[in-house]
C-alpha positions as CSV (number, residue, x, y, z in Angstrom):
1,M,69.6,-43.9,-47.8
2,N,72.3,-43.0,-50.4
3,K,71.9,-45.7,-52.7
4,K,68.1,-44.8,-52.8
5,V,69.1,-41.5,-53.7
6,E,71.7,-42.7,-56.2
7,K,69.3,-45.3,-58.0
8,S,66.6,-42.1,-58.1
9,S,69.0,-40.1,-59.7
10,S,70.1,-42.8,-62.5
11,V,66.6,-43.5,-63.0
12,D,65.9,-39.3,-63.4
13,K,68.8,-38.9,-65.9
14,S,67.5,-42.0,-68.0
15,L,64.4,-40.8,-68.3
16,V,65.7,-37.4,-69.3
17,V,67.6,-39.4,-72.1
18,L,64.4,-41.1,-73.5
19,K,62.3,-38.0,-73.3
20,Q,65.4,-36.4,-76.0
21,L,64.8,-39.1,-78.2
22,C,61.4,-38.4,-78.4
23,K,62.1,-35.0,-80.1
24,E,62.9,-34.3,-83.5
25,P,65.1,-35.5,-85.3
26,F,64.9,-38.7,-83.3
27,K,68.1,-39.7,-83.9
28,Y,71.5,-38.5,-81.8
29,T,74.9,-39.2,-81.5
30,M,76.2,-40.0,-78.2
31,T,77.8,-36.4,-78.0
32,E,74.4,-34.6,-79.3
33,L,72.3,-36.6,-76.5
34,S,75.5,-35.3,-74.0
35,E,74.9,-31.8,-75.0
36,K,71.3,-31.4,-75.6
37,T,70.8,-33.3,-72.1
38,E,73.6,-31.7,-70.4
39,I,74.8,-35.2,-68.8
40,N,78.3,-36.0,-69.0
41,R,79.6,-38.9,-71.7
42,T,80.3,-41.2,-69.3
43,T,77.1,-41.2,-67.6
44,I,75.2,-41.2,-71.1
45,Y,77.4,-44.4,-72.3
46,R,76.3,-46.0,-69.2
47,I,72.5,-45.0,-69.9
48,L,72.6,-46.2,-73.4
49,N,74.0,-49.7,-72.8
50,T,71.5,-50.3,-70.3
51,L,68.6,-48.9,-72.2
52,E,70.2,-50.8,-75.6
53,D,70.2,-54.3,-73.3
54,R,66.8,-53.5,-72.6
55,G,65.2,-52.6,-75.9
56,L,64.5,-48.9,-75.4
57,V,67.0,-47.9,-77.2
58,I,68.9,-49.1,-80.5
59,K,71.7,-48.2,-82.6
60,T,71.4,-47.3,-86.2
61,K,73.5,-49.5,-88.8
62,N,76.6,-47.3,-88.6
63,N,76.3,-47.4,-85.0
64,K,76.9,-43.8,-84.7
65,L,72.9,-42.5,-83.8
66,Y,70.7,-43.8,-81.0
67,K,67.0,-43.9,-81.3
68,L,63.9,-45.4,-79.5
69,G,63.8,-49.1,-79.7
70,P,61.0,-51.8,-79.9
71,F,60.1,-51.8,-76.4
72,A,59.7,-47.9,-76.1
73,Y,57.0,-48.4,-78.9
74,E,55.3,-51.3,-77.1
75,M,55.2,-49.3,-74.1
76,G,53.4,-46.4,-76.1
77,S,51.3,-48.3,-78.0
78,I,49.7,-50.4,-74.8
79,Y,49.2,-46.6,-73.3
80,L,47.5,-45.4,-76.4
81,N,45.2,-48.8,-76.4
82,N,44.2,-48.2,-72.9
83,F,42.1,-45.5,-74.3
84,R,38.3,-46.8,-74.7
85,F,37.9,-43.9,-77.8
86,K,39.3,-45.9,-80.8
87,D,36.2,-48.1,-81.6
88,S,33.4,-45.0,-81.4
89,I,35.6,-42.2,-82.2
90,Y,37.8,-43.2,-84.9
91,P,34.7,-44.3,-87.0
92,I,33.5,-40.4,-86.7
93,L,37.0,-38.9,-87.3
94,D,37.0,-41.1,-90.5
95,K,33.8,-39.6,-91.4
96,I,35.0,-36.3,-91.3
97,S,38.2,-36.8,-92.9
98,H,36.1,-38.6,-96.2
99,E,33.9,-35.6,-95.6
100,T,35.9,-32.9,-96.0
101,K,39.0,-34.8,-97.8
102,E,41.4,-33.2,-95.2
103,S,43.3,-34.5,-92.6
104,V,41.7,-35.3,-89.0
105,G,43.3,-35.9,-85.9
106,F,42.1,-36.0,-81.9
107,A,44.0,-35.3,-79.1
108,I,43.8,-35.5,-74.9
109,R,45.1,-33.6,-72.3
110,D,46.5,-36.4,-69.7
111,G,47.5,-34.3,-66.6
112,E,49.6,-31.3,-68.4
113,R,50.7,-32.9,-71.6
114,V,48.9,-33.0,-74.7
115,I,49.1,-36.2,-76.7
116,S,47.9,-36.9,-79.8
117,L,45.7,-40.0,-80.2
118,Y,44.6,-40.4,-83.5
119,E,45.7,-39.2,-87.0
120,I,44.1,-39.9,-90.3
121,E,45.8,-38.4,-93.3
122,I,44.2,-38.6,-96.9
123,D,46.1,-39.7,-99.8
124,Q,47.9,-36.2,-100.9
125,P,51.3,-35.6,-102.1
126,M,52.1,-33.7,-99.4
127,K,51.7,-34.6,-95.8
128,M,51.6,-33.2,-92.5
129,N,53.2,-36.1,-90.7
130,Y,51.0,-35.8,-87.4
131,R,51.8,-39.2,-85.8
132,P,49.8,-40.7,-82.7
133,G,51.8,-40.9,-79.8
134,I,53.1,-37.6,-80.4
135,I,53.3,-34.9,-77.2
136,Y,52.4,-31.3,-78.4
137,P,53.4,-28.1,-77.1
138,M,51.4,-25.6,-75.6
139,N,52.3,-22.7,-77.6
140,R,51.6,-23.7,-81.0
141,G,49.0,-25.8,-83.0
142,C,45.3,-26.5,-82.5
143,Y,46.2,-29.3,-79.9
144,G,48.3,-27.2,-77.7
145,K,46.5,-24.1,-77.6
146,C,43.1,-25.2,-77.3
147,L,44.1,-27.6,-74.6
148,M,45.7,-25.6,-72.4
149,A,43.4,-22.9,-72.9
150,Y,40.8,-24.5,-71.0
151,Y,42.9,-25.8,-68.3
152,D,43.2,-24.2,-64.9
153,Q,45.0,-20.7,-65.9
154,D,46.8,-20.2,-62.5
155,R,48.3,-23.6,-63.3
156,V,48.9,-22.6,-66.9
157,K,51.0,-19.1,-65.6
158,E,53.0,-21.6,-63.1
159,I,54.1,-23.4,-66.3
160,L,54.8,-20.7,-68.4
161,K,57.3,-19.1,-65.7
162,D,59.7,-21.9,-66.7
163,K,58.5,-22.2,-70.3
164,K,61.0,-21.1,-73.4
165,F,59.7,-21.6,-76.6
166,E,61.1,-21.9,-80.3
167,K,60.0,-20.1,-83.1
168,V,59.7,-22.9,-85.5
169,C,57.4,-20.9,-88.0
170,E,56.6,-17.6,-88.8
171,N,53.4,-17.5,-86.7
172,T,54.5,-19.5,-83.7
173,I,53.7,-17.9,-80.4
174,T,56.7,-17.4,-78.1
175,D,55.8,-14.3,-76.1
176,K,53.6,-15.8,-72.7
177,N,51.7,-12.8,-72.5
178,E,50.9,-13.2,-76.3
179,L,49.9,-17.0,-75.6
180,L,47.4,-16.1,-72.7
181,K,45.7,-13.9,-74.6
182,E,45.4,-16.3,-77.2
183,Y,44.4,-18.7,-75.1
184,E,41.6,-16.3,-73.7
185,K,40.5,-15.9,-77.4
186,I,40.2,-19.4,-78.0
187,R,37.8,-19.8,-74.8
188,K,35.8,-16.7,-76.2
189,Q,35.1,-17.9,-79.7
190,G,35.0,-21.4,-78.8
191,Y,37.8,-23.2,-81.0
192,A,41.2,-22.5,-82.3
193,V,42.8,-21.8,-85.3
194,S,46.2,-22.2,-86.3
195,I,48.1,-20.9,-89.2
196,N,51.6,-21.0,-90.2
197,E,52.5,-21.9,-86.7
198,T,53.7,-25.4,-86.9
199,F,55.5,-25.2,-90.3
200,P,54.8,-23.4,-93.3
201,F,51.6,-23.4,-95.1
202,A,49.7,-25.6,-92.3
203,V,46.5,-24.4,-91.9
204,A,44.3,-26.1,-89.1
205,A,41.1,-25.8,-86.9
206,G,40.3,-27.4,-83.6
207,I,37.5,-27.5,-81.3
208,P,37.6,-28.5,-77.5
209,I,35.4,-31.8,-76.6
210,R,33.7,-32.2,-73.6
211,N,33.3,-35.2,-71.4
212,S,30.4,-36.6,-69.2
213,K,31.4,-34.3,-66.3
214,G,31.4,-31.2,-68.7
215,E,35.5,-31.0,-68.4
216,I,37.2,-30.1,-71.7
217,K,40.3,-32.9,-71.8
218,A,40.2,-33.4,-75.8
219,C,40.0,-31.5,-79.0
220,V,39.6,-32.5,-82.7
221,A,40.8,-30.9,-85.5
222,I,41.3,-30.6,-89.3
223,S,44.4,-29.7,-91.1
224,F,45.3,-28.5,-94.4
225,F,47.6,-26.8,-96.6
226,K,47.5,-23.1,-97.3
227,R,46.0,-22.1,-100.5
228,E,44.6,-19.2,-102.1
229,N,41.1,-18.3,-100.1
230,Y,41.8,-20.7,-97.5
231,E,40.1,-18.5,-95.1
232,K,36.8,-19.8,-96.8
233,K,37.9,-23.2,-96.1
234,L,38.6,-22.5,-92.7
235,E,35.3,-21.6,-91.9
236,K,34.0,-24.5,-93.5
237,M,36.2,-26.9,-91.7
238,R,35.0,-25.3,-88.4
239,E,31.3,-25.9,-89.4
240,V,32.0,-29.2,-90.1
241,L,33.7,-29.9,-86.8
242,F,30.9,-28.1,-85.1
243,K,28.2,-30.4,-86.6
244,Y,29.8,-33.6,-85.4
245,K,30.7,-32.2,-81.6
246,D,28.3,-33.7,-79.9
247,E,28.4,-36.8,-81.4
248,I,32.0,-37.3,-80.5
249,S,31.2,-35.8,-77.1
250,K,28.7,-38.5,-75.9
251,Y,31.7,-41.2,-75.9
252,M,33.8,-39.1,-73.9
253,I,33.7,-40.8,-70.6
């Protein structure tokens, strides 16, 4: 029985390390990993060696930094490819991107995680650097706010009890009550807006997408860089999103 408990504990710690490697800057020294995860260096050393042997973690050339390895990306690709949306929804996102000449993305709520599935970035000098597979926080950006606004609000309040939010940008919401009010606002108006929440000058509009059961488990968003008269552009982006809303919804099983 003790061996089973020990094995479970070891696996849990390994998962904690992998989750930390999924966070920016995505590369850490052994000391940094130990500090971030609160796992002692001896255990971290054993975990990293095991994960490296399995291809889940690799070292950088100077052998000082650890990052996710090829097998981790392989698992992520398999996860993303298990969704049946690409052949039907991706062309619509591409159409929206060409029409607006802005970056377009599609995210889902899988359980209590908000995950980016598809991102189309236009060819501009400045990039948003959104990437498929990224897990988005519930307190900032269109994806996280929109999808959690339509999730079971009693459960959302339970989640918030143990949450602490970092203010990463000027308008990042860190107050839990303010976040609940933002969710209510999104539900009333039927769309989400993000301005200077994720990083400076980033503006986005996102709308919820219902599946065949009427459940909201997806969000499509358009993002662009804040310039003069951005409010008019934001309104235009919302109009485009709503124009394609039903077309996207019909492919949601």
